[in-house]
C-alpha positions in Angstrom: 49.3 -1.6 13.3 46.6 -3.3 10.9 47.2 -3.8 7.3 44.6 -1.3 5.7 45.5 -2.2 1.9 42.6 -3.5 -0.1 43.0 -6.9 -1.7 43.5 -6.7 -5.5 39.7 -8.0 -6.0 38.4 -5.3 -4.1 39.3 -1.8 -5.8 38.2 1.4 -4.2 35.6 1.8 -6.9 34.3 -1.6 -6.2 34.0 -0.7 -2.3 32.6 2.9 -2.8 29.8 1.1 -5.4 28.8 -1.4 -2.7 28.5 1.4 0.0 26.6 3.3 -2.3 24.2 0.5 -3.0 23.7 -0.4 0.7 21.6 2.8 1.8 19.4 2.4 -1.5 18.6 -1.3 -0.4 17.9 -0.1 3.1 15.2 2.6 2.1 13.3 0.2 -0.3 12.3 -1.8 2.6 8.9 -0.4 3.9 8.7 0.6 7.5 5.4 -1.4 7.8 3.9 -3.7 5.2 1.0 -2.2 3.9 -1.6 -3.7 1.7 -1.1 -3.4 -2.1 -4.1 -1.3 -3.7 -5.3 -4.6 -5.2 -5.4 -6.2 -1.8 -7.2 -3.5 0.0 -10.0 -3.5 -3.0 -10.2 -7.1 -3.0 -10.9 -7.3 0.9 -13.7 -4.5 0.6 -15.5 -6.2 -2.0 -17.4 -9.6 -1.2 -15.6 -12.3 -3.1 -15.1 -16.0 -3.3 -12.3 -17.1 -0.8 -8.8 -18.1 -2.5 -9.2 -21.9 -3.1 -6.8 -23.3 -2.4 -5.5 -21.1 0.4 -2.5 -19.1 -0.2 0.8 -20.1 1.4 3.5 -18.9 3.8 3.6 -15.5 1.9 0.1 -14.7 1.4 0.9 -11.4 3.1 3.0 -9.2 1.0 6.1 -8.1 3.3 5.3 -11.1 5.6 6.4 -14.7 6.0 4.6 -16.9 7.9 7.3 -19.6 8.6 5.0 -22.5 10.1 1.5 -22.8 8.6 -0.3 -25.9 10.1 -1.7 -28.3 7.6 -5.4 -28.6 6.7 -6.4 -25.5 5.4 -8.9 -25.2 2.0 -9.5 -21.6 1.5 -8.3 -18.3 2.5 -9.1 -14.6 2.3 -7.3 -11.2 2.4 -8.1 -8.8 5.3 -7.5 -5.2 5.0 -9.0 -1.7 6.1 -8.0 1.5 6.9 -9.6 3.5 9.9 -8.8 5.5 12.9 -5.3 6.6 11.6 -4.2 2.8 11.2 -3.9 0.4 8.4 -4.6 -3.4 8.8 -3.6 -6.2 6.4 -3.8 -9.8 6.7 -5.0 -13.5 5.6 -7.3 -15.8 7.2 -6.8 -19.7 6.7 -9.5 -21.9 7.2 -10.7 -25.4 6.7 -14.1 -26.5 5.6 -15.5 -27.5 9.1 -18.3 -25.6 10.7 -17.0 -22.4 13.1 -18.6 -23.9 15.9 -16.9 -27.5 15.4 -14.0 -27.5 18.1 -11.8 -29.3 15.6 -12.3 -26.4 13.0 -8.7 -25.0 12.1 -8.5 -21.4 11.2 -5.6 -18.9 11.6 -5.4 -15.1 11.1 -2.5 -13.4 10.6 -2.7 -9.7 10.7 -0.2 -6.7 10.5 -1.2 -3.3 11.8 0.5 -0.1 10.8 -0.3 2.1 13.7 2.4 5.3 14.2 1.5 5.3 17.8 2.9 1.8 18.4 6.2 1.7 20.6 5.7 -0.8 22.9 3.5 -4.0 23.9 1.5 -2.0 26.7 0.0 0.2 24.0 -1.9 -2.8 22.6 -5.0 -2.3 24.6 -5.3 1.4 23.1 -5.1 0.3 19.4 -8.3 1.0 17.9 -8.8 -2.4 16.2 -12.4 -3.4 15.0 -11.6 -7.0 15.7 -9.0 -8.7 18.2 -8.7 -5.9 20.9 -6.6 -6.6 23.9 -8.8 -6.0 26.7 -9.0 -8.2 30.1 -7.7 -11.7 30.5 -4.3 -11.3 28.9 -0.9 -12.2 30.1 2.4 -11.3 28.5 5.0 -13.9 27.6 8.3 -13.9 25.9 8.5 -16.1 22.6 11.7 -15.8 21.2 12.9 -12.3 21.4 9.4 -11.0 21.2 7.2 -9.8 24.3 4.0 -11.4 23.4 0.4 -10.5 24.8 -1.7 -13.7 24.7 -5.4 -14.3 25.6 -8.1 -16.4 25.2 -10.6 -15.7 22.3 -14.1 -16.1 21.6 -17.1 -14.0 20.1 -16.2 -12.6 16.7 -12.7 -14.1 16.6 -13.8 -17.7 17.3 -12.7 -19.6 20.3 -9.0 -20.3 20.4 -6.1 -18.0 21.4 -5.2 -14.6 20.2 -1.5 -13.0 20.5 0.0 -9.4 19.5 3.2 -7.8 19.7 4.8 -4.6 18.5 7.5 -5.9 16.0 9.2 -2.4 15.7 8.0 1.2 16.1 4.7 1.7 14.2 4.1 -2.1 13.4 2.0 -4.6 15.3 1.5 -8.2 14.4 -1.7 -10.2 15.6 -2.3 -13.9 15.5 -5.5 -15.7 15.9 -5.0 -19.5 16.1 -8.5 -21.3 16.5 -9.1 -24.1 19.3 -8.2 -27.0 16.6 -4.4 -25.5 16.2 -4.1 -23.3 19.5 -1.2 -25.7 20.5 0.7 -24.4 17.6 0.5 -20.9 18.4 4.1 -20.4 19.6 5.4 -22.1 16.6 3.3 -20.0 14.4 4.6 -16.6 16.4 8.2 -17.9 16.1 7.9 -18.5 12.5 6.6 -14.9 11.2 9.3 -12.7 9.8 8.4 -9.2 8.4 
């Protein structure tokens, strides 16, 4: 039979307080990192980009663990439409968008209650970066990620997306200049 006595340092009151505190901490974690009101207001007004660009924690509730070098400016992206909320950040260098060496990265969180699996990504009513034809599924770490070549409004490069958990989608666009780092970028994202 196992010894069920508590060590002297852990009184019954200490254990009870710790157990009561655990659910409270779990409840404070948002199910989806939605934009703060200030970020949403900033995204809706034309403004000067951030110079220098913000770092790995530019998106509240999200950490971009691998952020390639060379970004000079950045901007918050946020919107609400069709029952979803988008919140992200675009990092960029000073090269022209048509320059193949142009470096830009866009990481976005989409809060969409209907999201439950990666197969639903093509149904998400996104304004930019829909998962239409030419996509393939691949495993990156524990994530099942849809990846496709991008052009048009997103610019040339690679575009990836996955359902992080129920109701939470993450998308990443890496320009042609950094598309070889897309796997490391995806692996480094933590919510």
